[in-house]
KOLLO-462513 format. One line per 5 residues: number of its first residue (from 1); their letters; for each residue z, x, y of C-alpha. Coordinates in steps of 0.001 Angstrom, whole numbers. Each point is the difference from the previous one (the first is absolute). Example, Ala and Ser with C-alpha at 12.3 -4.5 7.8 and 13.67 -1.06 7.14 Angstrom:
<rs>
1	as	7800/12300/-4500; -660/1370/3440
</rs>
This chain:
<rs>
1	msstt	95185/91581/136497; 3414/1266/940; 2087/2200/-2273; 2699/-2651/-300; -2604/-2681/-963
6	edsre	-1579/2319/-2586; 3377/1007/-1452; 882/-3748/-232; -3319/-805/-1735; 477/2853/-2579
11	sseqs	3569/-1095/-571; -1197/-3460/-719; -2825/1081/-2195; 2351/2364/-2001; 2545/-2824/-464
16	allsr	-2858/-2265/-1289; -1164/2867/-2290; 3517/515/-1406; 442/-3727/-694; -3425/-195/-1916
21	savma	920/3312/-1779; 3350/-1575/-1074; -1707/-2694/-2046; -2214/2636/-1783; 2973/2321/-453
26	agtav	2049/-2624/-1628; -2739/-611/-2636; -474/3704/-405; 3792/542/-563; 186/-2668/-2678
31	srlsg	-3213/1454/-1521; 1405/3505/33; 3266/-1131/-1526; -1867/-1724/-2919; -1995/3159/-217
36	fvraa	3117/2000/-524; 1002/-2208/-2907; -3319/558/-1536; 258/3754/512; 3475/91/-1460
41	llsfa	-1100/-1949/-3046; -3021/2265/-548; 2309/2992/170; 2249/-1712/-2617; -2880/-716/-2263
46	lgagv	-2259/3046/418; 2294/2859/1408; -1207/2615/2556; -2086/2298/-2078; -3435/52/-1480
51	hadvf	333/-3398/-1638; 598/-1591/3315; -2599/2003/1741; -2715/-1290/-2290; 561/-3576/1091
56	nvans	902/692/3632; -2922/2242/741; -2415/-2511/-1534; 1678/-2778/2030; -318/1889/3187
61	lpnal	-3704/836/-461; -1229/-3570/1055; 1719/224/3208; -1169/3445/837; -3556/-849/-968
66	yilla	31/-3221/1980; 1118/1975/3042; -2670/2641/-629; -2886/-2564/-378; 929/-2840/2472
71	ggvin	3653/107/1135; -586/2210/3004; -2846/-2125/1190; 1796/-3246/-541; 3329/1181/1470
76	avlvp	-1142/2078/3000; -3428/-1394/977; -25/-3734/-672; 2847/-1109/2150; -1417/1467/3266
81	qlira	-3362/-1465/-917; 1268/-3439/-837; 1917/11/3285; -3202/857/1796; -2075/-2619/-1885
86	qrndp	2595/-2581/859; -150/884/3638; -3717/378/331; -1897/-2121/-2604; -787/-3685/924
91	dggea	1523/-1171/-3342; 3210/1934/416; -1074/2550/-2601; -251/-2575/-2868; -3367/1162/-1219
96	ytqri	754/3676/389; 3199/-475/-2149; -1873/-1958/-2724; -2613/2861/-192; 2836/2545/-263
101	vtlag	1697/-1717/-2793; -3392/-491/-1952; -841/3716/531; 3316/1271/-922; 479/-2258/-3027
106	tflvv	-3357/963/-1413; 727/3632/408; 3459/-156/-1600; -1271/-1800/-3104; -2848/2588/-612
111	vtvvl	2373/3092/612; 2644/-1573/-2248; -2378/-282/-2934; -1285/3557/523; 3594/1405/150
116	vaaap	1165/-1786/-3163; -3031/1609/-1894; 1004/3508/1514; 3699/-196/-997; -71/3120/-2284
121	llvsl	-1496/2058/2849; 2662/-1244/2416; 2786/985/-2393; -1529/3399/-459; -129/424/3819
126	vapdy	3666/-765/744; 1688/1042/-3165; -1965/2759/-1707; 3046/1160/-2054; 136/-3291/-1973
131	dgavr	-1317/186/-3633; 261/-1922/-3210; 1950/-3239/-70; 1200/521/3586; -3588/143/1329
136	esaia	-1051/-2978/-2027; 2830/-2061/1446; -879/1173/3497; -3557/-1055/-401; 1013/-3434/-1403
141	ftryc	2476/-646/2932; -2612/1120/2441; -2562/-2561/-1379; 2559/-2794/107; 1180/834/3553
146	lpqvl	-3312/738/1727; -857/-3635/641; 2790/263/2619; -2632/1675/2163; -1660/-3375/602
151	fygmf	3209/-1895/610; 1448/2651/2320; -3047/-38/2039; -269/-3770/304; 3757/-256/614
156	vlvgq	-226/2422/2942; -3199/-1515/1323; 1453/-3611/26; 3201/1366/1591; -1877/1756/2830
161	ilnar	-1917/-3096/686; 3298/-1951/291; 1530/2798/2184; -3012/-154/2395; 607/-3683/362
166	gvfgp	3653/614/844; 1417/-921/-3473; 2154/2975/-1068; 2651/-1262/-2423; -1802/-898/-3183
171	mmwap	-1433/3451/-637; 3441/1502/3; 1536/-2757/-2210; -2831/-299/-2639; 853/3279/-1718
176	iannv	3335/-1553/-1079; -1984/-1978/-2561; -1493/3225/-1371; 3454/1608/-374; 1657/-2973/-1521
181	lsvav	-2843/-255/-2673; 228/3668/-509; 3722/-62/-512; -463/-2890/-2568; -2713/2229/-1819
186	vlayv	2262/2970/-208; 2928/-2028/-1244; -2335/-1518/-2654; -952/3542/-860; 3586/1124/-293
191	vafgh	829/-2980/-2207; -2971/507/-2224; -4/3887/-267; 3330/1276/1344; 224/3265/2078
196	aegae	-1702/3252/-905; 2271/2571/-1643; -529/3296/-1895; -3494/994/-688; -1296/-3126/1875
201	laggy	981/1568/3302; -2782/2382/-291; -2538/-2072/-1812; -2476/-2776/371; 46/-3889/-612
206	ssaqe	-947/-2539/-2607; -2847/-2302/670; 2431/-2918/512; 2030/1946/2493; -3159/972/1953
211	lvlgv	-1185/-3580/72; 3361/-1480/1241; 509/2647/2779; -3611/384/1083; -1084/-3643/118
216	gstlg	3418/-1080/1361; -368/2412/2901; -3428/-1291/842; 1029/-3590/-96; 2548/764/2586
221	iaaql	-2522/1237/2499; -2146/-3084/-688; 2880/-2175/591; 702/1406/3542; -3624/-710/896
226	ailvp	142/-3547/-1458; 3089/-788/2231; -1729/1241/3202; -3315/-1840/-329; 1239/-3609/924
231	ylrra	1213/1462/3398; -3527/637/1064; -829/-3802/337; 3338/-497/1899; -1119/2754/2392
236	gfvyr	-3223/-1859/614; -2372/2040/-2050; -2224/-1475/-2736; -1995/2523/-2077; -3640/-605/-708
241	prfdl	-2067/2767/-1572; -2351/1598/2546; -2678/2555/-1044; -1862/-44/3252; 1303/3474/977
246	rgtgl	-2761/1404/2209; 395/75/3756; 3548/-1478/-121; 1966/3022/1324; 1038/1158/-3451
251	ghtlr	-1884/3246/499; 2450/1060/2726; 2933/-858/-2376; -1460/2054/-2773; -671/3041/2282
256	lgvwt	3618/-127/960; 859/-399/-3645; -1910/3139/-999; 2531/2147/1837; 2962/-1894/-1405
261	vlfvv	-1531/424/-3568; -276/3740/697; 3649/-130/1310; 1070/-1474/-3330; -2068/2371/-2021
266	vnqia	1825/3123/1392; 3291/-1896/-584; -797/-785/-3445; -1035/3532/-904; 3561/980/1083
271	yvvvq	1202/-2905/-2218; -1788/1338/-3061; 1402/3597/636; 3504/-1441/239; -355/-2121/-3209
276	rlats	-1461/2935/-1938; 2925/2097/1066; 2490/-2760/-659; -1229/-929/-3517; 56/3720/-854
281	gaaeg	3619/358/1025; 1078/-2838/-2334; -2221/1327/-2758; 1943/3253/91; 3292/-1708/-106
286	gtgat	793/-103/3663; -220/-2662/2787; -3246/-1717/407; -1910/-3112/1208; 2668/-2534/-916
291	vyafs	2875/1790/1879; -2372/522/2984; -1342/-3500/106; 3310/-1860/-560; 1712/2247/2626
296	flivm	-2890/-750/2374; 498/-3736/-729; 3588/172/1206; -442/2096/3059; -2934/-2035/1173
301	vphsi	2137/-3177/188; 878/277/3718; -3662/1070/775; -1370/-2949/-1917; 2552/-2491/1485
306	vtvsl	-62/1291/3686; -3080/2216/610; -2643/-1963/-1869; 1221/-3276/1444; -108/1432/3472
311	atavl	-3378/1567/-550; -1471/-3196/-1482; 1249/-2081/2877; -943/2420/2779; -3513/819/-1102
316	prlsa	-1598/-3161/1181; 1722/522/3460; -1080/3645/51; -3565/-1100/-759; 104/-2690/2610
321	haaag	1128/2676/2721; -2724/2281/-1161; -2654/-2735/117; 1180/-800/3562; -115/3700/1016
326	drtal	3791/-11/868; 911/3419/-1400; 3252/87/1920; 1209/-3165/-1779; -1272/1396/-3351
331	agala	2115/3156/617; 3120/-1982/942; -286/-2308/-3021; -451/2916/-2424; 2869/2121/1553
336	atlrs	2278/-3047/-137; -870/-568/-3660; 594/3653/-797; 3541/-182/1449; 749/-3244/-1877
341	alvvi	-1006/1473/-3376; 1674/3385/451; 3392/-1494/1012; 137/-1221/-3671; -1829/2735/-1909
346	vpfaa	1758/2991/1477; 3615/-814/-827; -1067/-1099/-3546; -1738/3291/-447; 3097/1922/1222
351	llpvi	2321/-1750/-2326; -2232/291/-3166; 1327/3493/-1082; 3592/-1310/212; -601/-3174/-2171
356	apdla	-2804/1344/-2243; 2115/665/-3233; 1742/-3356/182; -3240/-1817/919; -1741/1523/-3086
361	rvvfa	2834/-863/-2271; 155/-3695/1178; -3697/-515/-319; -1068/2157/-3016; 2877/833/-2216
366	ygaaa	-796/-2352/-2805; -1541/-55/-3457; -2797/2554/-554; 506/1575/3465; 3785/493/-147
371	gsvda	-163/3567/-1163; -2377/1168/2725; 1418/-1952/3066; 1220/3232/1709; -3614/1033/234
376	yaptl	-537/-2591/2741; 2630/1191/2475; -2014/3160/1406; -3093/-1940/445; 1727/-2961/1791
381	slfgl	1832/2438/2318; -3177/1734/1178; -2145/-3123/392; 1691/-1204/3161; -1583/2565/2289
386	gvvff	-3439/-645/-1319; 435/-3739/577; 857/622/3629; -3133/1921/508; -2076/-2430/-1891
391	tfhyl	1291/-2949/1978; -807/1617/3380; -3521/1097/-1168; -620/-3499/-1595; 659/-1765/3295
396	vlrgf	-1859/2368/2128; -3135/-462/-2107; 174/-3801/949; -825/1116/3526; -3209/1717/-1276
401	yalee	-1030/-3057/-2054; 542/-2307/2962; -2271/2267/2056; -2551/153/-2916; 501/3837/-102
406	nrtaf	-262/100/-3765; -1713/3252/51; 2836/1571/1751; 2369/-1361/-2552; -2126/1380/-2695
411	wvqca	224/3567/1415; 3721/-253/465; 414/-1066/-3657; -2092/2930/-1159; 2730/2211/1428
416	vagtn	2691/-2061/-1617; -1742/-3/-3471; -752/3728/301; 3566/805/825; 1368/-2120/-2841
421	vvtav	-2417/1587/-2552; 718/3572/1020; 3811/-410/258; 234/-2068/-3190; -1828/2693/-2007
426	tyvgl	2069/2741/1727; 3472/-1656/-286; -481/-1131/-3647; -1152/3544/-814; 3206/1374/1296
431	vgper	2373/-2142/-2119; 574/-951/-3524; -1051/-3435/-1657; 3479/-1451/753; -761/416/3752
436	tspal	-3488/-1326/5; 823/-3360/1613; 2182/1551/2859; -2669/2494/664; -2628/-2733/373
441	vlaya	2263/-1830/2465; 270/3099/2141; -3771/144/-11; -226/-3692/1086; 2354/702/2870
446	sayav	-1923/3060/1088; -3280/-1900/4; 1185/-2852/2108; 1793/2238/2360; -3391/1599/792
451	gsais	-1587/-3592/218; 2616/-1248/2345; -488/2922/2365; -3791/-171/65; -418/-3852/14
456	yallr	2460/-299/2894; -1641/2778/2131; -3394/-1536/-468; 926/-3551/730; 2086/1056/3082
461	rrlgg	-3150/1630/1356; -2189/-2877/-846; 2274/-2461/1746; 821/2161/2866; 3663/-29/-810
466	lrtre	2327/-1498/-2714; 3394/-199/1636; 859/3591/-1112; 2919/558/2254; 1472/-3453/-853
471	llafg	-494/824/-3689; 1604/3444/300; 3051/-1450/1721; 224/-2750/-2616; -413/2684/-2843
476	grlai	2861/2050/1466; 2293/-3152/107; -1086/-985/-3584; 706/3455/-1271; 3569/-69/1518
481	aagla	808/-3449/-1415; -1433/540/-3417; 1107/3654/-376; 3658/-760/1007; 102/-3125/-2052
486	talti	-977/1976/-3082; 2248/2889/795; 3047/-2230/453; -864/-1805/-3234; -251/3155/-2180
491	pvaqv	3908/385/-134; 336/-3591/-1056; -2551/559/-2789; 1888/3224/-1075; 3297/-1853/-378
496	ldgla	-1617/-2830/-2036; -1716/2663/-2145; 3359/1346/-909; 1034/-3216/-1569; -2087/411/-3155
501	ddpgk	-1347/3164/-1441; -2556/-1795/-2091; -384/-3412/1583; -1405/-2976/-1887; -2463/-2490/1559
506	vvaav	2660/-2341/1486; 1863/3004/1722; -3326/1345/1334; -966/-3423/1330; 3322/-299/1784
511	rlvav	-261/3410/1531; -3631/-633/987; 896/-3310/1862; 3035/1565/1511; -1728/3093/1336
516	gavdv	-3073/-2070/1216; 2255/-2435/1834; 1921/2782/1710; -3149/1748/1133; -1713/-3130/1388
521	llylv	3128/-1000/1885; 297/3596/1466; -3739/-74/830; 157/-3382/1808; 3079/1199/2006
526	larlv	-1715/3287/929; -3246/-1697/793; 1740/-2179/2492; 1747/2935/1541; -3271/1896/560
531	rlrev	-1746/-3112/1162; -2552/-294/-2840; -1105/-3544/1093; -2605/-83/-2784; 2851/-288/-2575
536	gqvla	1306/-3044/1782; -3470/-1641/115; -575/597/-3735; 3576/-1222/-880; -449/-3108/2262
541	tltgr	-3257/-813/-1683; 1586/344/-3501; 2957/-2267/952; -2325/-2553/1653; 1095/628/3493
546	agrar	-3298/1429/1427; 200/-2577/2818; 3273/1257/1090; -1209/3618/-155; -2851/-774/2429
551	g	2481/-1359/2402
</rs>
């Protein structure tokens, strides 16, 4: 195949990928926006200290435990296996998929029951400093929220079956139902109980408060699964329980899954360390789990909208290239996806330190959290660099999963988790409680910087090349465009900062929009000058002109 023909094929494939990603990105964007509303309402109602941490830590446990017990296998292993079953099985993978659903569903039900019974032990593990009423509320919330493990698992499993069949949109749109229901629950909570104040900000909850927030959160996760299920039939899949598991190829899937489970185990060890450090920070009157988690929610928006959408859309194609033995095509597709993601993530990360104070004020300066809003700015400012490294590492790992190199991905993640643990303990030990959250962010960035370097080097060697020269040239142009855009935006931000010494939320919102608009405009102009064609491709996709971009 000639170089021109190969380039044309890659360009066509990338345009198709961007178009599919745009559908998912639109759903994710709406979902994240509704998630912001929920986070702002929770901040209003619960604050940003121990009182908020009690609920937020308990509500984050089910997702962490789902990822630990099943998420890695479902996300990373099943899509390549489903693609192979569709290609190679006489029934197009129908029986294989039915067995997977039966096996996964049974496993998730059993572990959910066990986890609910073990709620006190789980609270002791992630929040050892909690005692008295605070501990009792944490246990109650954990029990109410843990059934989410089952709903998370089945939601992702159904979504991955749809993805393998080329149906990408519903999985990204369904979480909106969760957020809408969650917003309604928090509004009902505020109406019924008001926002925390005084001694409440460092205390536990009543039984009624625990019931409303805990059960309401779980119902939201159940709702997003319920919305997704009807799309299975539309995609041509009808579920029938299948328990004939022997000699059906599931052994190979489970062997791959072992390495993915180990991958997740080391990741969750780091998660436990970070949570323990974060909850101790808030318990001592500093920044803790809520500041870290809500800041993470904000900075992960471009990653969730762009990177996850791209990764979800590209993994079936990477798996198909791997199954066909075409490693050159796999390397080209992955390199193109890296470039498409980074042209969005890098300028956002560069601008974050400039807009962090106003962003925190607009989202969190309400009710119980109004007095602690300034605690968010340092954490938000530092998180951008970590998201850049995480995005790079996240996409490179899709290459390992497509190749079924799950063992390699595990050893890479050992380096990431080890770096995260060591740096988190070290950095937190060097600062006071008020700097706990920013220290954890620096540890996060350090960990994924190490992961990015190792994963890229190993995959490049495995594929016999990963368009390194092309990526380096692209990185140089991207650094110039994003760096200059931010540098030229800073004077504008400084002028606007001088308009009000103590800005209210409206002034902060106006400044945030103005500074963001200036930065985006400058970036688009500079990207054109340095010939960052990936920016044009992404922009064309977002404005519905992908066809013209191909021409």
